[in-house]
C-alpha positions as CSV (number, residue, x, y, z in Angstrom):
1,X,-35.9,29.6,220.3
2,X,-37.0,30.1,216.7
3,X,-37.2,26.9,214.7
4,X,-34.6,27.7,212.1
5,X,-31.5,27.6,214.2
6,X,-32.1,24.3,216.0
7,X,-33.9,22.3,213.2
8,X,-31.8,19.2,212.3
9,X,-30.5,17.8,213.7
10,X,-29.4,21.8,219.1
11,X,-26.3,32.5,228.7
12,X,-22.8,33.6,228.5
13,X,-19.8,32.2,230.3
14,X,-16.1,33.0,230.2
15,X,-14.2,31.4,227.4
16,X,-12.0,29.4,229.8
17,X,-14.9,27.8,231.6
18,X,-16.9,27.3,228.4
19,X,-14.2,25.3,226.5
20,X,-13.9,22.9,229.5
21,X,-17.7,22.3,229.4
22,X,-17.5,20.9,225.9
23,X,-14.8,18.4,226.8
24,X,-15.3,16.0,229.7
25,X,-13.1,13.2,231.2
26,X,-14.8,9.9,232.2
27,X,-13.1,7.7,234.8
28,X,-13.9,5.4,237.8
29,X,-16.5,2.7,238.0
30,X,-14.0,0.1,237.1
31,X,-12.5,1.7,234.0
32,X,-8.8,0.9,233.6
33,X,-8.2,4.0,231.4
34,X,-10.0,7.3,231.0
35,X,-12.4,8.0,228.2
36,X,-13.5,11.4,227.0
37,X,-16.8,13.0,225.9
38,X,-17.0,15.9,223.5
39,X,-20.0,17.9,222.4
40,X,-20.1,19.2,218.8
41,X,-22.1,21.8,216.9
42,X,-22.4,21.4,213.2
43,X,-22.4,25.1,212.3
44,X,-19.0,25.8,213.8
45,X,-15.7,25.5,211.9
46,X,-13.2,22.8,212.9
47,X,-10.6,25.5,213.5
48,X,-12.5,26.2,216.8
49,X,-11.0,23.0,218.1
50,X,-7.6,24.8,218.4
51,X,-9.2,26.9,221.2
52,X,-10.2,23.9,223.3
53,X,-7.3,23.0,225.7
54,X,-6.5,19.3,225.9
55,X,-8.8,18.1,223.1
56,X,-6.1,16.7,220.9
57,X,-4.3,15.1,223.9
58,X,-7.6,13.5,224.9
59,X,-8.2,12.2,221.4
60,X,-4.7,10.7,221.2
61,X,-5.2,8.9,224.5
62,X,-8.2,7.0,223.1
63,X,-8.3,3.8,221.0
64,X,-11.9,4.0,219.7
65,X,-13.9,6.9,218.4
66,X,-17.6,6.8,219.1
67,X,-20.1,8.9,217.2
68,X,-23.9,9.2,216.9
69,X,-23.6,7.3,213.6
70,X,-20.7,6.0,211.5
71,X,-20.5,8.7,208.8
72,X,-18.3,6.9,206.3
73,X,-20.8,4.1,205.8
74,X,-20.7,3.6,202.0
75,X,-24.4,2.8,202.0
76,X,-25.5,5.8,204.0
77,X,-26.3,8.2,201.1
78,X,-28.5,5.7,199.2
79,X,-30.3,4.6,202.4
80,X,-31.0,8.1,203.5
81,X,-32.3,9.0,200.0
82,X,-34.5,6.0,200.0
83,X,-35.7,6.7,203.6
84,X,-36.5,10.3,202.8
85,X,-38.5,9.4,199.7
86,X,-42.1,10.6,199.6
87,X,-44.7,7.8,199.6
88,X,-46.2,7.2,196.2
89,X,-49.7,7.7,197.4
90,X,-49.1,11.2,198.7
91,X,-48.9,14.4,196.6
92,X,-46.8,17.3,197.8
93,X,-49.6,19.9,197.1
94,X,-51.9,18.1,199.4
95,X,-49.7,18.8,202.4
96,X,-49.9,22.6,202.1
97,X,-52.5,25.3,201.7
98,X,-52.3,27.1,198.4
99,X,-50.7,30.1,200.1
100,X,-48.1,28.1,202.0
101,X,-47.3,26.1,198.9
102,X,-46.5,29.2,197.0
103,X,-44.5,30.7,199.9
104,X,-42.3,27.6,200.3
105,X,-41.9,27.2,196.6
106,X,-40.7,30.8,196.2
107,X,-38.2,30.4,199.1
108,X,-36.8,27.1,197.6
109,X,-36.4,28.7,194.2
110,X,-34.5,31.6,195.7
111,X,-32.1,29.4,197.7
112,X,-31.9,26.0,196.0
113,X,-32.9,27.1,192.5
114,X,-35.5,24.3,192.6
115,X,-39.1,24.4,193.6
116,X,-41.5,22.0,195.4
117,X,-42.4,20.3,192.1
118,X,-38.7,19.6,191.5
119,X,-38.3,18.1,195.0
120,X,-41.7,16.4,195.1
121,X,-40.1,13.0,195.5
122,X,-38.6,14.0,198.9
123,X,-40.3,14.2,202.3
124,X,-40.7,17.7,203.7
125,X,-38.2,17.0,206.5
126,X,-35.5,16.3,203.9
127,X,-36.4,19.4,202.0
128,X,-36.1,21.4,205.3
129,X,-32.5,20.0,205.7
130,X,-31.5,20.9,202.2
131,X,-33.0,24.4,202.5
132,X,-31.3,25.0,205.9
133,X,-27.8,23.9,204.7
134,X,-28.1,25.9,201.5
135,X,-29.4,29.0,203.3
136,X,-26.5,28.7,205.8
137,X,-23.9,28.6,203.1
138,X,-25.6,31.6,201.4
139,X,-25.4,33.6,204.7
140,X,-21.8,32.4,205.3
141,X,-20.3,31.9,201.8
142,X,-16.9,30.9,203.2
143,X,-18.4,27.8,204.8
144,X,-17.4,24.5,203.3
145,X,-17.2,20.9,204.3
146,X,-14.4,21.8,206.7
147,X,-16.8,23.2,209.2
148,X,-18.4,19.8,209.9
149,X,-17.2,19.2,213.5
150,X,-19.5,16.2,213.7
151,X,-17.4,14.1,211.3
152,X,-13.9,15.5,211.9
153,X,-12.7,13.0,214.5
154,X,-14.1,10.1,212.5
155,X,-12.2,11.2,209.5
156,X,-8.9,11.4,211.5
157,X,-9.6,8.0,213.1
158,X,-10.1,6.5,209.7
159,X,-6.7,7.9,208.5
160,X,-5.1,6.4,211.6
161,X,-6.9,3.1,211.4
162,X,-8.6,3.7,214.7
163,X,-12.0,1.9,215.0
164,X,-15.1,4.0,214.7
165,X,-18.3,2.9,216.4
166,X,-21.8,4.4,216.0
167,X,-24.3,4.6,218.8
168,X,-27.0,4.5,216.3
169,X,-27.4,2.8,212.9
170,X,-28.3,4.7,209.7
171,X,-31.7,3.2,209.9
172,X,-32.2,4.6,213.4
173,X,-31.4,8.1,212.1
174,X,-33.7,7.7,209.1
175,X,-36.5,6.7,211.5
176,X,-35.9,9.7,213.7
177,X,-35.4,12.3,211.0
178,X,-37.9,11.3,208.4
179,X,-40.4,8.8,209.9
180,X,-41.0,10.0,213.5
181,X,-43.3,12.9,212.3
182,X,-46.3,12.8,210.0
183,X,-45.9,14.3,206.6
184,X,-48.3,17.0,207.6
185,X,-46.2,17.9,210.6
186,X,-43.0,18.0,208.4
187,X,-44.7,20.3,206.0
188,X,-45.9,22.6,208.8
189,X,-42.3,22.8,210.1
190,X,-41.0,23.5,206.6
191,X,-43.4,26.5,206.3
192,X,-42.1,27.7,209.7
193,X,-38.5,27.4,208.6
194,X,-39.2,29.5,205.5
195,X,-41.3,32.1,207.5
196,X,-38.5,32.6,210.0
197,X,-35.5,32.5,207.7
198,X,-35.1,36.2,207.8
199,X,-34.0,35.8,211.4
200,X,-31.6,33.0,210.7
201,X,-28.4,34.9,210.7
202,X,-29.0,36.3,214.2
203,X,-30.2,33.0,215.5
204,X,-27.2,31.1,214.1
205,X,-24.9,33.7,215.5
206,X,-26.6,33.3,218.9
207,X,-26.3,29.5,218.8
208,X,-22.6,29.7,217.8
209,X,-21.9,32.1,220.6
210,X,-23.5,29.9,223.2
211,X,-21.7,26.9,221.8
212,X,-18.2,28.5,221.7
213,X,-18.7,29.7,225.3
214,X,-19.6,26.2,226.2
215,X,-23.0,27.1,227.7
216,X,-24.7,23.8,227.5
217,X,-27.6,24.9,229.7
218,X,-28.1,28.0,227.5
219,X,-28.3,25.8,224.4
220,X,-30.7,23.4,226.1
221,X,-32.9,26.3,227.4
222,X,-33.3,27.8,223.9
223,X,-34.4,24.4,222.6
224,X,-36.9,23.4,225.3
225,X,-38.3,26.9,225.9
226,X,-39.2,27.7,222.3
227,X,-42.5,29.5,222.5
228,X,-43.3,29.8,218.8
229,X,-46.0,27.9,217.1
230,X,-43.3,25.9,215.4
231,X,-41.7,24.7,218.7
232,X,-40.9,21.0,219.1
233,X,-43.6,19.1,221.0
234,X,-42.7,17.3,224.3
235,X,-42.8,14.0,222.4
236,X,-40.4,15.3,219.8
237,X,-38.0,16.6,222.4
238,X,-38.1,13.3,224.2
239,X,-37.4,11.4,221.0
240,X,-34.6,13.7,219.9
241,X,-32.8,14.0,223.2
242,X,-33.9,12.0,226.3
243,X,-34.7,8.7,224.7
244,X,-31.5,8.7,222.7
245,X,-29.4,9.8,225.6
246,X,-30.7,6.9,227.7
247,X,-30.0,4.4,224.9
248,X,-26.4,5.8,224.5
249,X,-25.7,5.8,228.2
250,X,-26.5,2.1,228.3
251,X,-24.2,1.4,225.4
252,X,-21.1,3.4,226.5
253,X,-20.1,1.3,229.6
254,X,-19.3,-1.8,227.5
255,X,-17.4,0.3,224.9
256,X,-15.4,2.2,227.5
257,X,-14.5,-1.0,229.4
258,X,-13.0,-2.5,226.2
259,X,-11.0,0.5,225.0
260,X,-10.6,4.1,226.1
261,X,-13.2,6.0,223.9
262,X,-13.4,9.4,222.5
263,X,-17.1,10.0,222.3
264,X,-18.4,12.7,220.0
265,X,-22.0,13.7,220.0
266,X,-24.1,16.9,219.6
267,X,-23.6,19.3,222.5
268,X,-27.3,19.3,223.4
269,X,-26.9,15.6,224.4
270,X,-24.5,16.6,227.2
271,X,-26.8,19.1,228.9
272,X,-29.4,18.8,231.6
273,X,-30.4,16.2,234.1
274,X,-31.2,13.7,231.3
275,X,-28.0,14.5,229.4
276,X,-25.0,12.1,229.1
277,X,-22.9,13.9,231.7
278,X,-25.6,13.4,234.3
279,X,-26.6,9.9,233.2
280,X,-23.0,8.7,233.3
281,X,-22.5,10.2,236.8
282,X,-25.7,8.4,237.9
283,X,-24.2,5.2,236.5
284,X,-21.2,5.6,238.9
285,X,-18.6,7.3,236.7
286,X,-16.6,10.4,237.5
287,X,-17.3,12.9,234.8
288,X,-15.5,16.2,235.0
289,X,-14.6,19.0,232.7
290,X,-11.1,19.2,231.2
291,X,-9.7,22.6,232.1
292,X,-6.6,24.2,230.4
293,X,-5.5,20.8,229.2
294,X,-5.6,19.3,232.7
295,X,-8.3,17.2,234.4
């Protein structure tokens, strides 16, 4: 898989089967009430939820919403901005060759209307995120905040005074996104994102198709089988997926025993032998897809 489509953070099946693969029922192992697990994708509009049988019924049956992080934390923006700030002893130009600096600077000017000198206080990983989001909105101008599936259920929970719990803290996410790679590695991946941006529309369309068809294995395969020079390393994939999945699977039993939970995480975290579906099953829970609104 090319780097652009799956940066920030993520085969074809029939629509009926696929929708069920995104929404899972969790029961057994001493739970008095069922909880639910839903996989999201941040480049799909929230109106896609209307095509998933049983999702609103499952949400209404739960008393706690669990996400990767609590998105309405009032300190989040400042803490992320501080965490993504370039160290004072490092100059942006020193992270790139002259040719790569010019290439990235030109791409940023075209999309963000700002160059590397304007963004020199930010780490390359943050610049990559800003570039990707702006480029996506340029490709799909109708996109707006409404397409953020990641935060939708937290926003509804807040309106209904339903507790929201994060599996990670803001500081955990800052460490993962902006401190787990060297600045040189971040700069290298930013160059890769710019170089491959001409293929972004096709790659995003392919990702969205896989997601909407619920092909979790297909999404995971694209991520782990990337053969480009900008592919994530084994250590990066472990830190992004397996390590976090294991930590989350150890937190969920306590949360689900206290209240029925609606757990909302990125779809890649559900897939594979080290995904949440498999880990919860190994822990003794019955985890099965919700089909046509029925379990």
